[in-house]
C-alpha positions as CSV (number, residue, x, y, z in Angstrom):
1,X,70.0,12.3,-57.4
2,X,74.1,13.7,-55.5
3,X,76.6,14.8,-57.9
4,X,79.6,13.0,-58.3
5,X,83.0,13.7,-58.2
6,X,84.4,13.6,-61.9
7,X,87.6,13.2,-60.7
8,X,86.6,10.5,-58.5
9,X,88.8,6.8,-58.6
10,X,85.9,5.2,-57.3
11,X,84.4,2.2,-60.0
12,X,81.5,3.6,-62.4
13,X,79.6,0.1,-61.9
14,X,79.4,-1.1,-58.4
15,X,78.2,-4.4,-58.7
16,X,80.4,-5.1,-61.6
17,X,83.4,-3.7,-59.2
18,X,81.7,-5.9,-56.1
19,X,81.3,-9.7,-58.6
20,X,84.8,-8.8,-59.1
21,X,86.4,-8.1,-55.8
22,X,84.1,-11.8,-55.1
23,X,86.3,-13.2,-57.5
24,X,89.4,-12.0,-55.8
25,X,88.8,-13.1,-52.7
26,X,87.5,-16.6,-53.5
27,X,91.0,-16.7,-55.5
28,X,92.3,-15.5,-52.1
29,X,90.7,-17.8,-50.0
30,X,91.4,-20.8,-52.6
31,X,95.3,-20.2,-52.4
32,X,95.4,-20.5,-48.9
33,X,93.0,-23.9,-48.5
34,X,95.0,-25.6,-50.8
35,X,98.3,-24.1,-50.4
36,X,99.3,-28.1,-50.1
37,X,98.7,-29.2,-53.8
38,X,101.3,-26.4,-54.7
39,X,104.7,-26.2,-54.0
40,X,106.4,-24.3,-51.6
41,X,108.3,-22.2,-53.6
42,X,109.4,-22.4,-57.5
43,X,111.8,-20.6,-59.3
44,X,110.4,-17.5,-60.8
45,X,110.6,-17.5,-64.5
46,X,113.3,-14.4,-66.3
47,X,110.9,-13.4,-68.6
48,X,108.5,-12.9,-65.5
49,X,110.8,-10.7,-63.9
50,X,111.8,-9.2,-67.2
51,X,107.4,-8.2,-67.0
52,X,107.8,-6.3,-63.7
53,X,110.9,-4.0,-65.4
54,X,108.3,-2.0,-67.7
55,X,107.8,2.1,-68.3
56,X,104.8,3.3,-67.2
57,X,102.0,3.6,-68.8
58,X,98.5,5.1,-68.9
59,X,96.7,2.8,-66.3
60,X,93.9,2.0,-68.6
61,X,93.4,-1.3,-67.4
62,X,90.4,-2.8,-66.0
63,X,90.8,-4.3,-63.0
64,X,90.0,-8.1,-64.3
65,X,93.0,-7.8,-66.2
66,X,95.5,-6.8,-63.6
67,X,93.8,-9.0,-61.6
68,X,94.3,-11.8,-63.9
69,X,98.3,-10.4,-64.4
70,X,98.4,-11.2,-60.5
71,X,96.8,-14.6,-60.3
72,X,99.6,-15.5,-63.6
73,X,102.8,-14.2,-62.2
74,X,102.8,-13.1,-58.5
75,X,100.9,-15.5,-56.8
76,X,103.4,-18.7,-58.2
77,X,105.8,-17.0,-57.3
78,X,105.4,-15.2,-53.7
79,X,107.9,-16.5,-51.0
80,X,105.3,-19.6,-49.7
81,X,105.6,-18.7,-46.1
82,X,101.9,-19.3,-45.7
83,X,102.8,-23.0,-47.1
84,X,103.6,-25.2,-44.3
85,X,106.3,-27.0,-45.8
86,X,108.0,-22.6,-45.2
87,X,110.7,-23.0,-42.3
88,X,113.5,-21.1,-44.3
89,X,113.0,-17.8,-41.6
90,X,110.9,-17.2,-38.5
91,X,108.1,-15.6,-40.5
92,X,104.4,-16.3,-40.2
93,X,101.9,-18.3,-41.5
94,X,98.9,-15.2,-42.0
95,X,95.6,-16.7,-41.3
96,X,91.8,-16.1,-43.3
97,X,90.7,-14.4,-40.5
98,X,93.5,-11.7,-40.2
99,X,93.5,-11.5,-44.5
100,X,89.5,-10.5,-44.0
101,X,90.6,-7.7,-40.7
102,X,93.4,-6.3,-43.2
103,X,90.7,-5.9,-46.1
104,X,88.1,-3.6,-43.8
105,X,91.0,-2.5,-42.8
106,X,92.2,-1.2,-46.3
107,X,88.9,-0.4,-46.7
108,X,88.9,2.1,-43.3
109,X,92.0,3.7,-44.5
110,X,92.6,4.7,-41.0
111,X,95.6,6.8,-40.1
112,X,96.7,6.1,-37.0
113,X,98.9,9.0,-36.2
114,X,95.7,10.6,-33.3
115,X,93.2,12.5,-33.5
116,X,89.8,10.9,-31.0
117,X,88.7,8.1,-33.4
118,X,87.6,4.3,-32.5
119,X,91.0,2.6,-34.3
120,X,93.1,3.8,-31.7
121,X,90.9,2.4,-29.2
122,X,91.2,-1.5,-30.9
123,X,95.2,-0.2,-30.4
124,X,94.4,0.7,-26.6
125,X,93.3,-2.6,-26.1
126,X,95.5,-4.5,-27.6
127,X,98.3,-2.4,-25.7
128,X,96.0,-3.4,-22.5
129,X,96.3,-7.2,-23.3
130,X,100.4,-6.9,-24.1
131,X,100.3,-5.2,-20.3
132,X,98.8,-8.4,-18.7
133,X,100.4,-10.6,-21.0
134,X,103.9,-9.3,-19.9
135,X,102.6,-8.8,-16.3
136,X,103.6,-4.7,-16.8
137,X,101.8,-1.9,-14.6
138,X,99.0,-0.3,-16.0
139,X,101.1,2.5,-16.5
140,X,103.2,0.9,-19.0
141,X,102.9,2.6,-22.9
142,X,103.0,0.2,-26.3
143,X,103.5,1.1,-29.7
144,X,102.7,-0.8,-32.9
145,X,105.9,-0.6,-35.9
146,X,106.5,-2.4,-38.3
147,X,108.7,-5.2,-37.4
148,X,111.1,-6.0,-34.4
149,X,114.1,-4.1,-36.0
150,X,111.5,-0.8,-35.5
151,X,111.1,-1.5,-32.1
152,X,114.8,-2.4,-30.9
153,X,115.2,1.5,-32.2
154,X,113.2,2.7,-30.3
155,X,113.9,0.6,-27.0
156,X,117.5,2.0,-27.8
157,X,116.4,5.6,-28.2
158,X,114.0,5.1,-24.7
159,X,117.0,3.9,-22.8
160,X,118.8,7.7,-24.1
161,X,116.1,9.5,-22.4
162,X,116.3,8.1,-19.5
163,X,119.7,8.1,-18.8
164,X,120.7,11.5,-20.5
165,X,117.3,12.6,-20.0
166,X,115.0,15.3,-22.3
167,X,117.4,17.3,-22.7
168,X,119.4,14.9,-25.3
169,X,116.6,15.8,-28.2
170,X,118.3,19.7,-28.2
171,X,121.5,19.0,-27.1
172,X,122.5,15.4,-28.2
173,X,123.9,12.1,-27.3
174,X,127.7,14.4,-27.5
175,X,126.6,16.1,-24.7
176,X,128.0,15.8,-22.0
177,X,131.1,14.0,-23.5
178,X,129.8,11.1,-22.2
179,X,130.9,7.5,-24.1
180,X,127.2,5.2,-23.6
181,X,127.6,1.6,-24.3
182,X,125.3,-1.4,-24.6
183,X,125.3,-4.9,-25.2
184,X,123.9,-8.3,-26.3
185,X,123.9,-11.1,-27.4
186,X,126.9,-12.7,-30.2
187,X,124.1,-14.6,-31.6
188,X,121.7,-11.3,-31.5
189,X,119.9,-10.0,-34.5
190,X,122.0,-7.7,-36.7
191,X,118.7,-4.8,-36.2
192,X,120.6,-4.3,-32.4
193,X,123.3,-2.9,-34.2
194,X,121.2,-1.0,-36.8
195,X,119.8,0.4,-33.6
196,X,123.9,1.5,-32.1
197,X,124.1,2.6,-35.4
198,X,121.0,4.4,-36.5
199,X,120.2,5.8,-32.6
200,X,123.8,7.5,-33.7
201,X,126.3,6.0,-31.0
202,X,128.0,3.4,-33.4
203,X,128.0,0.0,-34.4
204,X,131.4,0.2,-31.6
205,X,129.7,1.1,-28.7
206,X,127.5,-2.4,-29.0
207,X,129.9,-5.0,-27.1
208,X,128.3,-8.4,-28.4
209,X,128.8,-11.0,-25.7
210,X,130.1,-15.0,-25.9
211,X,127.4,-17.5,-25.9
212,X,128.4,-21.0,-23.4
213,X,127.1,-24.2,-25.1
214,X,123.3,-23.4,-24.8
215,X,124.5,-20.4,-27.1
216,X,122.7,-17.8,-24.0
217,X,124.6,-15.2,-23.6
218,X,127.3,-15.5,-21.3
219,X,126.4,-14.4,-17.6
220,X,130.2,-13.4,-16.9
221,X,131.3,-12.5,-19.4
222,X,128.2,-9.9,-19.6
223,X,129.5,-8.5,-16.4
224,X,133.4,-8.3,-16.9
225,X,132.5,-5.9,-19.3
226,X,130.2,-4.0,-18.0
227,X,132.7,-3.6,-14.9
228,X,135.9,-3.0,-17.9
229,X,134.0,-0.6,-19.4
230,X,133.1,1.6,-15.7
231,X,136.7,1.2,-15.3
232,X,137.6,2.9,-18.6
233,X,135.1,5.5,-18.2
234,X,132.2,5.1,-19.7
235,X,129.0,5.1,-19.0
236,X,127.1,1.1,-19.8
237,X,123.5,2.2,-20.7
238,X,121.5,-0.4,-22.4
239,X,122.1,-4.2,-22.2
240,X,119.4,-6.4,-24.4
241,X,118.7,-9.9,-24.1
242,X,117.0,-12.5,-26.6
243,X,114.4,-14.7,-26.4
244,X,114.7,-16.7,-29.8
245,X,117.7,-16.1,-31.6
246,X,117.8,-15.9,-35.1
247,X,120.1,-19.0,-35.0
248,X,119.4,-21.1,-32.9
249,X,116.1,-20.7,-30.8
250,X,118.4,-19.4,-27.5
251,X,117.0,-17.6,-25.1
252,X,119.2,-15.1,-23.3
253,X,118.6,-16.1,-18.6
254,X,116.5,-13.1,-17.8
255,X,116.6,-13.2,-14.5
256,X,120.6,-12.9,-14.2
257,X,120.2,-10.2,-17.1
258,X,117.3,-8.2,-14.8
259,X,119.0,-8.4,-11.8
260,X,122.7,-7.1,-13.4
261,X,120.5,-4.5,-15.1
262,X,119.1,-3.4,-11.8
263,X,122.4,-3.6,-9.5
264,X,123.7,-1.4,-11.9
265,X,120.9,0.1,-13.4
266,X,121.2,0.1,-17.0
267,X,118.3,-0.7,-19.2
268,X,116.9,-3.7,-19.7
269,X,115.9,-4.4,-23.2
270,X,114.4,-8.2,-24.7
271,X,114.3,-8.2,-28.1
272,X,112.0,-10.8,-28.0
273,X,110.8,-11.1,-32.1
274,X,109.2,-14.4,-32.6
275,X,110.2,-15.2,-29.0
276,X,108.2,-13.5,-26.3
277,X,105.3,-14.6,-27.8
278,X,105.5,-18.2,-25.7
279,X,104.8,-16.3,-22.7
280,X,101.1,-17.6,-24.2
281,X,102.0,-21.1,-24.2
282,X,101.7,-21.9,-20.7
283,X,104.5,-25.1,-20.4
284,X,107.1,-23.2,-22.4
285,X,106.1,-19.2,-20.7
286,X,108.1,-20.2,-17.6
287,X,111.5,-20.1,-19.2
288,X,110.7,-16.8,-19.5
289,X,111.1,-15.8,-15.8
290,X,112.1,-12.4,-16.0
291,X,111.0,-10.8,-19.0
292,X,108.4,-8.9,-16.7
293,X,111.6,-7.3,-15.0
294,X,112.0,-5.7,-18.3
295,X,112.0,-2.5,-19.4
296,X,111.0,-2.4,-22.9
297,X,109.9,-5.6,-25.1
298,X,109.8,-5.7,-28.9
299,X,107.9,-8.2,-30.2
300,X,106.5,-9.0,-33.9
301,X,103.1,-10.5,-33.6
302,X,103.1,-12.0,-37.5
303,X,105.6,-14.7,-36.2
304,X,104.3,-17.0,-33.4
305,X,101.3,-14.4,-33.6
306,X,100.4,-15.8,-37.0
307,X,99.3,-12.2,-37.5
308,X,100.0,-10.8,-41.3
309,X,103.1,-9.4,-42.1
310,X,103.5,-6.3,-41.0
311,X,102.6,-6.3,-36.8
312,X,106.1,-5.1,-34.8
313,X,105.5,-4.0,-31.5
314,X,106.9,-2.5,-28.4
315,X,105.8,-2.2,-25.0
316,X,107.7,-0.4,-22.7
317,X,107.0,-0.1,-19.3
318,X,107.4,3.2,-18.0
319,X,104.8,4.9,-20.3
320,X,105.4,9.0,-19.4
321,X,109.6,8.2,-20.3
322,X,108.2,6.5,-23.7
323,X,106.5,10.0,-24.5
324,X,108.5,12.4,-23.3
325,X,110.9,10.2,-26.1
326,X,108.9,11.2,-29.0
327,X,106.5,13.6,-27.9
328,X,107.1,16.8,-30.7
329,X,104.3,19.4,-30.5
330,X,103.1,21.5,-33.4
331,X,100.3,23.6,-34.4
332,X,99.0,21.1,-36.7
333,X,98.7,19.0,-34.0
334,X,97.4,20.8,-31.6
335,X,95.7,18.7,-28.9
336,X,91.9,19.8,-27.5
337,X,89.7,18.6,-24.7
338,X,86.8,17.6,-27.7
339,X,85.9,17.4,-30.9
340,X,88.4,14.9,-33.4
341,X,91.9,17.1,-31.5
342,X,90.3,15.3,-28.9
343,X,92.1,11.8,-27.0
344,X,95.5,13.0,-26.3
345,X,98.2,11.6,-26.0
346,X,98.1,9.8,-29.7
347,X,100.3,7.3,-30.8
348,X,102.5,9.3,-32.7
349,X,103.7,11.1,-29.8
350,X,105.1,7.2,-28.8
351,X,107.8,6.8,-31.5
352,X,108.7,8.6,-35.0
353,X,106.0,8.4,-37.0
354,X,103.1,10.7,-37.8
355,X,100.9,8.4,-40.8
356,X,100.5,5.1,-39.8
357,X,98.2,2.3,-40.7
358,X,95.5,0.3,-38.8
359,X,97.8,-2.6,-38.0
360,X,95.7,-3.3,-34.8
361,X,92.5,-4.5,-35.9
362,X,94.0,-7.5,-37.7
363,X,96.4,-8.4,-34.7
364,X,92.9,-7.8,-32.8
365,X,90.6,-9.8,-35.0
366,X,93.4,-12.9,-35.0
367,X,93.5,-12.1,-30.5
368,X,89.6,-11.9,-30.5
369,X,88.5,-15.4,-32.7
370,X,91.4,-17.2,-32.2
371,X,92.3,-16.6,-28.4
372,X,94.9,-16.7,-26.2
373,X,94.7,-20.2,-25.5
374,X,95.2,-21.7,-29.6
375,X,97.3,-19.4,-30.3
376,X,99.3,-20.8,-27.2
377,X,98.9,-23.9,-28.1
378,X,99.7,-23.3,-31.9
379,X,103.1,-21.9,-30.3
380,X,102.8,-25.1,-28.3
381,X,102.8,-27.2,-31.5
382,X,105.8,-25.7,-33.3
383,X,108.0,-26.4,-30.2
384,X,106.6,-29.9,-30.1
385,X,107.4,-30.6,-33.6
386,X,110.7,-29.4,-33.6
387,X,111.8,-32.0,-30.8
388,X,109.7,-34.3,-33.5
389,X,112.5,-33.3,-36.0
390,X,115.2,-33.7,-33.4
391,X,114.3,-37.6,-32.5
392,X,114.4,-38.2,-36.3
393,X,117.7,-36.4,-36.9
394,X,119.4,-38.9,-34.0
395,X,118.3,-41.9,-35.5
396,X,119.2,-41.3,-38.9
397,X,123.1,-42.0,-39.1
398,X,123.7,-39.9,-41.4
399,X,122.2,-37.0,-39.8
400,X,124.1,-34.3,-37.5
401,X,122.4,-32.0,-34.5
402,X,124.4,-28.8,-34.6
403,X,122.4,-27.2,-31.9
404,X,120.0,-27.6,-28.6
405,X,116.3,-27.6,-30.0
406,X,115.4,-24.5,-27.2
407,X,111.8,-23.5,-28.5
408,X,111.4,-24.2,-32.6
409,X,114.4,-24.6,-34.2
410,X,116.4,-27.1,-35.1
411,X,119.5,-26.9,-37.0
412,X,121.2,-30.4,-38.7
413,X,123.3,-31.6,-40.9
414,X,124.3,-34.0,-43.4
415,X,127.7,-35.8,-42.8
416,X,130.1,-35.6,-45.3
417,X,133.9,-35.2,-46.2
418,X,132.8,-32.0,-48.1
419,X,129.8,-31.2,-45.2
420,X,129.3,-27.4,-45.8
421,X,129.4,-28.0,-49.6
422,X,127.3,-30.5,-49.0
423,X,124.7,-29.3,-47.3
424,X,124.5,-25.6,-49.2
425,X,123.7,-28.1,-52.2
426,X,120.7,-30.2,-50.0
427,X,119.7,-26.7,-49.3
428,X,119.2,-25.1,-52.6
429,X,118.0,-28.4,-54.0
430,X,115.3,-28.3,-51.1
431,X,114.3,-25.4,-52.2
432,X,114.0,-26.0,-55.8
433,X,112.1,-29.3,-55.6
434,X,109.3,-27.0,-53.7
435,X,108.9,-30.3,-50.9
436,X,110.0,-28.3,-48.6
437,X,112.2,-24.7,-47.0
438,X,114.6,-24.5,-45.0
439,X,117.4,-21.8,-44.7
440,X,121.2,-21.8,-44.2
441,X,123.1,-20.7,-40.4
442,X,126.4,-21.2,-40.1
443,X,127.4,-22.9,-36.5
444,X,131.4,-23.5,-35.3
445,X,132.5,-23.1,-38.5
446,X,130.2,-25.1,-40.0
447,X,127.2,-24.9,-42.4
448,X,124.1,-26.0,-40.8
449,X,120.5,-26.5,-42.5
450,X,118.1,-24.7,-40.3
451,X,114.6,-25.6,-40.1
452,X,112.6,-22.4,-38.3
453,X,108.6,-24.2,-37.2
454,X,106.4,-20.9,-37.1
455,X,103.5,-22.1,-39.7
456,X,100.2,-23.3,-38.1
457,X,99.6,-25.9,-40.9
458,X,102.1,-27.5,-40.3
459,X,102.5,-31.0,-39.3
460,X,104.8,-34.2,-38.5
461,X,104.4,-35.0,-42.0
462,X,105.7,-32.5,-43.6
463,X,108.7,-32.8,-41.0
464,X,109.0,-35.5,-42.3
465,X,109.2,-35.1,-45.6
466,X,112.1,-32.3,-45.4
467,X,113.5,-35.2,-43.4
468,X,113.4,-37.9,-46.2
469,X,114.0,-35.3,-48.8
470,X,117.7,-33.9,-47.4
471,X,118.8,-37.3,-46.5
472,X,117.8,-37.9,-50.5
473,X,118.8,-35.6,-52.2
474,X,122.4,-36.1,-50.2
475,X,122.9,-39.0,-51.5
476,X,122.6,-37.4,-54.1
477,X,125.2,-34.2,-54.1
478,X,127.7,-36.7,-51.9
479,X,127.9,-39.3,-54.4
480,X,131.1,-38.6,-55.9
481,X,132.8,-37.7,-52.5
482,X,134.1,-39.3,-49.7
483,X,132.1,-40.0,-46.6
484,X,133.0,-39.0,-43.0
485,X,132.0,-41.8,-40.6
486,X,128.7,-41.3,-38.5
């Protein structure tokens, strides 16, 4: 019998461990199967919160005990985005398939920074699929990252390199004394601001362009801002269009932005955090016309793609430029034509991470098992449900729609003389009821109840439950407040 290390962390009894592992897997499957029997969300008792403040002990607890603590103190108080009634933020619902794939990836424990290994081929397969989806050339590159926030930062850094050359990595962005300026919608995600900050340009170098009545970036205002900055001696270098704004789900006019970027030699980036995958839905994809002309696209498989967190992605038209923006030769990263150090270029040549998890596997499983057509149907259905919610709101005199329903986000409010306070109270009451979990946003100074329909489990009954509960809670919250006229 082969000797086992005295310091191994493997179980001493594999059969007992296997049985416990099956119990844990069964518990999670039960949790997913019976979501509707549970509240969407519930407040965490203070004693449970305090139980996570304990000092580090000797760690000598058996797996079963740790599992029971998870079932008792963690699972009941999760955010609830797997629940069909969760509509608070743009969070994907995940799938049992993705859960199993994540288990396989964890067991394999692959580091996808580099080396010649099959997991990297899985990631390259997904890169190929995204190239096909967005009609990018075969020379385009792609990379899994934590989420669109990181992907947006990578897009800014590649655009910087495209304009200033690879030397910017050594000389810095102040070399040549040029002030680079970027542009995005006033309704764009805060990660664009963060990207400019982290990249060293500063948030003041980002122009936020006003939006029109459909909450799309005003193209005339964008063109004027670019012209004025050039006249002032500045250098426009980056424009981020949005597909599915975080507030209302608006889609910027990508075709017009592409035309401007081509004419002015500006990098065209698309923040498609959740909206870009609408390309999978034939009835919605035409509304993304122009996305195929982007220089880079950032999006998340863990939102509309229903892949478990996290699985962000960036696709870059010019793969060679992408690599030149990040590749960092080092002795310990030496490449060979044979052996484990073959297979160059590696994923670490396209982003800041050398240690990288196997995010591609759960994405690959999701696409393989469900297929593009089924995922497209899920995306289309969430938009259909949003239209159902819109009709319900328009049919209720006490409710008011506050923004166009472009995709799957619906913003509305309960009519009241003190509407901002009343609607804030309604949202908290809805969340604490466990019936449904919307969030809030502010549109033109008005606080809105915001429902983001992303989960593949959500049905029209869940929409109706939210509307009915909002009406009831609105009546209670405004009982002592004079009502505005409908």
